[in-house]
Phi, psi and omega in degrees: 000310181299322179299320178294323176298318179299319179295319182295322182263002179057044179269157178295143185268026177297137186300314180294319179295323178299315179295322177297313179299316178300316179299316180295320179296316180296316179299318180295318178299314181296324177295320178295319178296317180298316178297319178297319180297318179297317179296313180298317179297318179296316179296319179299317178297317179298313179297323179298317180290325180290315189261004180277000000 
């Protein structure tokens, strides 16, 4: 998958750079998941207080 991303973005196929790019993509994804979880938890708390 990462190799295809490199081809799409025309990035150098150096092995170390590939791992760095992969790490950055994973970190960004995890940060997005974490933000979504915080939003969902906040909405849940608000709904709990409204309907409790």
